[in-house]
C-alpha positions as CSV (number, residue, x, y, z in Angstrom):
1,X,158.3,123.2,99.4
2,X,159.4,120.2,97.3
3,X,156.1,118.4,97.1
4,X,157.4,116.0,94.4
5,X,158.8,113.7,97.0
6,X,155.8,113.9,99.4
7,X,153.9,110.8,100.4
8,X,150.2,110.7,101.2
9,X,151.1,111.0,104.9
10,X,153.2,114.1,104.2
11,X,150.3,115.7,102.2
12,X,147.8,115.0,105.0
13,X,150.0,116.8,107.6
14,X,150.9,119.7,105.3
15,X,149.0,122.9,106.5
16,X,148.8,124.3,102.9
17,X,147.4,121.1,101.5
18,X,144.9,120.9,104.3
19,X,143.8,124.5,103.9
20,X,142.7,123.5,100.3
21,X,140.6,120.5,101.4
22,X,139.3,121.5,104.9
23,X,139.1,125.3,104.5
24,X,138.3,125.7,100.8
25,X,141.1,128.3,100.5
26,X,141.0,129.8,97.0
27,X,144.7,130.5,96.7
28,X,145.5,127.0,97.9
29,X,143.0,125.5,95.4
30,X,144.6,127.3,92.5
31,X,148.0,126.1,93.5
32,X,147.1,122.5,94.0
33,X,145.0,122.2,90.9
34,X,147.9,123.6,88.9
35,X,150.3,121.3,90.7
36,X,148.2,118.2,89.9
37,X,148.3,119.2,86.2
38,X,152.0,119.5,86.2
39,X,152.7,116.3,88.2
40,X,150.2,113.7,86.9
41,X,152.5,110.8,88.1
42,X,151.9,112.0,91.8
43,X,148.1,111.9,91.4
44,X,147.7,108.6,93.3
45,X,149.4,109.9,96.5
46,X,147.5,113.2,96.2
47,X,144.2,111.4,95.8
48,X,144.9,109.2,98.8
49,X,145.5,112.2,101.0
50,X,142.6,114.1,99.6
51,X,140.1,111.2,100.1
52,X,141.3,110.9,103.7
53,X,140.8,114.6,104.4
54,X,137.4,114.7,102.6
55,X,136.2,112.3,105.3
56,X,137.3,114.7,108.0
57,X,136.0,117.8,106.1
58,X,132.4,117.5,107.3
59,X,133.5,116.9,110.9
60,X,136.4,119.5,111.2
61,X,134.2,122.0,112.9
62,X,133.7,119.7,115.9
63,X,137.4,119.4,116.6
64,X,139.8,122.3,117.2
65,X,142.7,122.7,114.8
66,X,145.4,121.9,117.3
67,X,143.5,118.8,118.5
68,X,142.9,117.7,115.0
69,X,146.6,118.1,114.2
70,X,147.6,116.0,117.1
71,X,145.2,113.2,116.5
72,X,146.0,112.9,112.8
73,X,149.8,113.0,113.5
74,X,149.5,110.4,116.3
75,X,147.5,108.0,114.1
76,X,149.7,108.4,111.0
77,X,152.7,107.5,113.2
78,X,151.0,104.2,113.8
79,X,149.9,103.4,110.3
80,X,152.9,105.1,108.5
81,X,155.4,102.3,109.0
82,X,157.2,100.9,105.9
83,X,155.9,97.4,106.4
84,X,152.3,98.5,106.5
85,X,152.7,100.8,103.5
86,X,154.3,98.0,101.5
87,X,151.4,95.7,102.4
88,X,148.9,98.4,101.5
89,X,150.5,99.1,98.1
90,X,149.6,95.5,97.0
91,X,146.0,96.4,97.3
92,X,144.0,98.6,94.9
93,X,144.6,102.3,95.5
94,X,140.9,102.9,96.1
95,X,140.7,100.6,99.1
96,X,144.0,101.9,100.5
97,X,142.4,105.4,100.8
98,X,139.5,104.0,102.8
99,X,141.7,101.8,105.0
100,X,143.6,104.9,106.1
101,X,140.4,107.0,106.3
102,X,138.6,104.4,108.4
103,X,141.5,104.2,110.9
104,X,141.6,108.0,111.3
105,X,137.9,108.2,111.7
106,X,138.0,105.6,114.5
107,X,140.7,107.5,116.4
108,X,138.9,110.9,116.2
109,X,135.6,109.4,117.1
110,X,133.9,109.6,113.7
111,X,133.1,105.9,113.4
112,X,134.3,103.2,111.0
113,X,133.8,104.1,107.3
114,X,133.9,101.6,104.4
115,X,133.2,101.9,100.7
116,X,131.0,98.9,100.3
117,X,129.1,99.1,103.5
118,X,129.3,102.1,105.9
119,X,127.7,101.4,109.2
120,X,127.0,104.6,111.2
121,X,126.8,103.9,114.9
122,X,123.6,105.3,116.4
123,X,124.0,108.2,118.7
124,X,121.0,107.1,120.7
125,X,119.5,103.8,121.6
126,X,116.8,103.0,119.0
127,X,118.2,105.2,116.2
128,X,118.5,103.2,113.0
129,X,121.8,102.9,111.1
130,X,122.1,103.5,107.3
131,X,120.8,100.9,104.9
132,X,122.9,99.5,102.1
133,X,121.7,97.3,99.3
134,X,123.4,96.0,96.2
135,X,121.1,95.6,93.2
136,X,122.4,94.5,89.8
137,X,125.8,96.1,90.2
138,X,124.4,99.3,91.8
139,X,124.7,100.3,95.5
140,X,121.7,101.9,97.2
141,X,122.5,103.9,100.3
142,X,119.7,105.3,102.5
143,X,120.6,107.6,105.4
144,X,118.3,106.8,108.3
145,X,120.3,108.6,110.9
146,X,119.9,112.2,112.0
147,X,123.3,113.3,110.7
148,X,124.9,113.6,107.2
149,X,127.0,110.6,106.1
150,X,130.0,110.7,103.7
151,X,130.2,108.4,100.6
152,X,133.3,108.0,98.4
153,X,132.5,107.0,94.8
154,X,134.5,105.0,92.3
155,X,136.0,108.1,90.7
156,X,137.1,109.6,94.1
157,X,134.1,112.0,94.1
158,X,132.7,112.6,97.5
159,X,129.0,112.8,98.4
160,X,127.6,114.0,101.7
161,X,124.2,112.4,102.0
162,X,121.7,114.2,104.3
163,X,119.3,112.4,106.7
164,X,116.3,110.7,105.1
165,X,118.0,110.7,101.7
166,X,118.9,107.9,99.3
167,X,121.7,107.7,96.8
168,X,122.0,105.0,94.1
169,X,125.3,104.6,92.3
170,X,127.2,101.9,90.4
171,X,130.0,99.9,91.9
172,X,132.1,101.1,88.9
173,X,131.2,104.0,86.6
174,X,130.8,103.5,82.9
175,X,133.7,104.6,80.6
176,X,131.7,107.4,78.9
177,X,129.8,108.9,81.8
178,X,129.3,108.9,85.6
179,X,125.6,108.7,86.7
180,X,123.9,108.6,90.1
181,X,120.3,108.9,91.3
182,X,119.2,110.9,94.3
183,X,116.1,111.0,96.5
184,X,116.4,113.7,99.1
185,X,119.4,116.0,99.6
186,X,123.1,115.7,99.1
187,X,126.2,117.8,98.6
188,X,128.5,116.7,95.8
189,X,132.3,117.3,95.4
190,X,133.0,115.9,91.9
191,X,136.4,114.8,90.7
192,X,137.2,116.7,87.6
193,X,137.2,114.7,84.4
194,X,136.2,116.5,81.1
195,X,136.0,113.2,79.3
196,X,133.4,111.7,81.6
197,X,130.5,114.0,82.5
198,X,128.9,113.5,85.9
199,X,125.1,113.3,86.0
200,X,122.9,113.6,89.2
201,X,119.3,112.5,88.4
202,X,116.3,113.1,90.6
203,X,112.6,112.5,89.8
204,X,112.4,116.0,88.3
205,X,115.9,117.2,87.4
206,X,119.1,116.3,85.7
207,X,122.3,118.1,86.9
208,X,125.3,117.7,84.5
209,X,128.8,118.6,85.7
210,X,132.5,117.9,84.8
211,X,134.0,118.8,88.2
212,X,132.6,121.1,90.8
213,X,130.8,121.1,94.2
214,X,127.0,121.7,94.5
215,X,123.9,120.7,96.5
216,X,120.9,118.9,95.1
217,X,117.6,118.8,97.0
218,X,114.5,116.9,95.9
219,X,112.2,115.6,98.6
220,X,108.7,114.3,97.6
221,X,107.1,116.5,100.3
222,X,108.7,119.8,99.0
223,X,106.9,121.9,96.4
224,X,110.3,122.8,94.7
225,X,113.4,120.8,93.8
226,X,116.6,122.7,93.7
227,X,120.3,122.8,92.8
228,X,122.8,125.2,94.4
229,X,126.4,125.7,93.2
230,X,129.3,126.3,95.6
231,X,132.2,126.1,93.1
232,X,132.5,125.6,89.3
233,X,129.5,125.5,86.9
234,X,126.7,123.0,86.4
235,X,123.9,122.7,83.8
236,X,120.4,121.8,85.1
237,X,117.5,120.7,83.0
238,X,114.1,119.1,83.5
239,X,113.9,115.3,83.4
240,X,111.3,115.5,80.7
241,X,113.8,117.3,78.5
242,X,116.4,114.6,78.8
243,X,117.6,113.3,75.4
244,X,116.5,109.7,74.5
245,X,119.0,106.8,74.5
246,X,121.4,107.1,71.6
247,X,120.4,110.7,70.8
248,X,123.5,112.9,70.1
249,X,121.5,116.0,71.1
250,X,122.7,117.8,74.3
251,X,120.4,119.8,76.5
252,X,122.0,123.0,77.6
253,X,119.5,123.7,80.3
254,X,120.0,126.4,83.0
255,X,123.7,127.1,83.6
256,X,124.6,127.9,87.2
257,X,127.7,129.6,88.6
258,X,128.9,129.9,92.2
259,X,126.2,131.2,94.6
260,X,123.4,130.7,92.1
261,X,120.5,128.3,92.6
262,X,117.8,126.9,90.3
263,X,114.3,126.1,91.6
264,X,112.1,123.7,89.8
265,X,108.4,124.3,90.5
266,X,106.8,120.9,90.5
267,X,103.3,122.2,89.9
268,X,104.2,124.5,87.1
269,X,107.1,122.4,85.7
270,X,109.4,125.4,85.3
271,X,112.9,126.3,86.2
272,X,113.7,129.6,88.0
273,X,117.3,130.8,88.5
274,X,117.9,132.7,91.8
275,X,120.8,133.6,94.2
276,X,121.3,131.4,97.2
277,X,120.0,132.6,100.6
278,X,123.5,133.1,102.1
279,X,126.1,133.7,99.3
280,X,129.6,132.6,100.2
281,X,132.8,134.4,99.2
282,X,134.5,132.9,96.2
283,X,137.4,135.3,96.5
284,X,139.0,136.3,99.8
285,X,138.9,140.1,99.6
286,X,141.0,141.6,102.4
287,X,138.9,143.4,105.0
288,X,140.7,146.7,104.3
289,X,139.6,146.5,100.6
290,X,136.0,146.6,101.9
291,X,136.4,149.9,103.7
292,X,135.6,152.7,101.3
293,X,136.2,156.4,101.6
294,X,134.4,158.5,98.9
295,X,135.0,155.6,96.4
296,X,133.1,155.7,93.1
297,X,130.2,153.3,93.5
298,X,131.1,151.5,90.3
299,X,134.4,150.4,91.9
300,X,132.4,149.2,95.0
301,X,130.1,147.0,92.8
302,X,133.1,145.5,90.9
303,X,134.6,144.6,94.3
304,X,131.4,142.8,95.3
305,X,131.3,141.0,91.9
306,X,134.8,139.7,92.6
307,X,134.0,138.8,96.2
308,X,130.9,136.7,95.4
309,X,131.2,135.8,91.7
310,X,127.7,137.3,91.1
311,X,127.1,139.8,88.3
312,X,125.8,143.3,89.3
313,X,124.1,145.3,86.6
314,X,123.7,149.1,86.9
315,X,123.6,152.2,84.7
316,X,127.2,153.2,85.0
317,X,126.6,156.6,83.4
318,X,123.6,157.4,85.6
319,X,125.5,156.4,88.8
320,X,128.8,158.0,87.8
321,X,128.6,160.8,90.4
322,X,127.7,158.4,93.2
323,X,130.5,157.9,95.8
324,X,130.5,155.6,98.9
325,X,132.0,156.1,102.3
326,X,131.2,152.9,104.3
327,X,132.7,149.8,105.9
328,X,131.3,146.7,104.3
329,X,133.7,144.2,105.9
330,X,132.1,141.5,108.0
331,X,128.6,142.0,106.4
332,X,126.8,139.3,104.4
333,X,126.2,140.2,100.7
334,X,122.6,141.3,101.1
335,X,123.4,143.5,104.0
336,X,126.2,145.1,102.0
337,X,123.8,145.8,99.1
338,X,121.1,147.2,101.5
339,X,123.7,149.6,103.0
340,X,125.0,150.8,99.6
341,X,121.5,151.4,98.3
342,X,120.5,153.4,101.3
343,X,123.5,155.6,100.9
344,X,123.1,156.3,97.2
345,X,119.2,156.2,97.3
346,X,118.9,153.2,95.1
347,X,117.2,149.8,95.1
348,X,118.2,146.4,93.9
349,X,116.4,143.2,92.8
350,X,117.5,139.7,91.9
351,X,116.6,138.6,88.4
352,X,117.7,135.3,86.8
353,X,120.5,134.8,89.4
354,X,121.9,138.3,88.9
355,X,121.6,141.6,90.8
356,X,120.2,144.7,89.1
357,X,120.7,148.1,90.7
358,X,118.1,150.8,90.1
359,X,118.9,154.4,90.9
360,X,118.5,157.9,89.7
361,X,122.0,159.1,90.3
362,X,123.7,161.3,92.9
363,X,123.9,164.7,91.1
364,X,123.3,167.6,93.4
365,X,120.2,169.7,92.8
């Protein structure tokens, strides 16, 4: 496909582009990230389409693929005229994104979305809408609804703010860094920019990223605060370890990779790295590759490492004679490990966000 000449409308309706945004397809992600690097002059059109689809991403499960295709196509036919695009190009790109996104959301029943003030219509009589305040150049958004809301930041990063949660962010980020403050829980999809680190600060923790997606949770009522990574890497450290103003020192903190999570025990003031409760696949392994017939167990473990991006440590020499005949397709990671360990008479434990396999080998007596 000659994507060089695509408009934002074309990108939105392209199935391969949408599989990257809406389905988190790994092969599509690799292609589009490389395409952006090779075509920096098309970044504006791509960001326009991406911002639009990010709004739909949290709602896509409620609408069938065919219905979503039809609704998006119908709406774009109305807003895609030359006269309107000419008018929209006279406005800042950021507002164009939201003008289109707001129109699409109205058509598919998601409500009207705006950057400066997003009013979520109550689902029931008496349910409060979100609260928005502007204090000294910073916007404070509090989600009083019972559903997540989507916020688009100045740098095109997207935040999904959970109910009873509050996000404070500047109208425009500083040149040297991007910083927001969170009370509660939110999922972040950060626009990649190595020159401008992104910081998420809660009462207890600081999460530092360059470009990735992750969840931060820090409610006053909870014993633990936590950060969970979906894609990329983040560094998390305690608020008390944060360098002072003007200090060149950088705190490394706990580095998290996909499917890893850090818990901050508020009472003991310590960070503990674990694996998330439901690890997601970071690489789409074909189902046939998860069906093993007398396969060396070391090959099975390497397949799982690739599938989840989590390191598995085991004594390769001790388990060299262990072979596995099993179908692991369709099973969650922990069930896969349970089945493997039952077959080879081993055990596993999670230590510091990694899996350690303990076994005595499979040599015949």
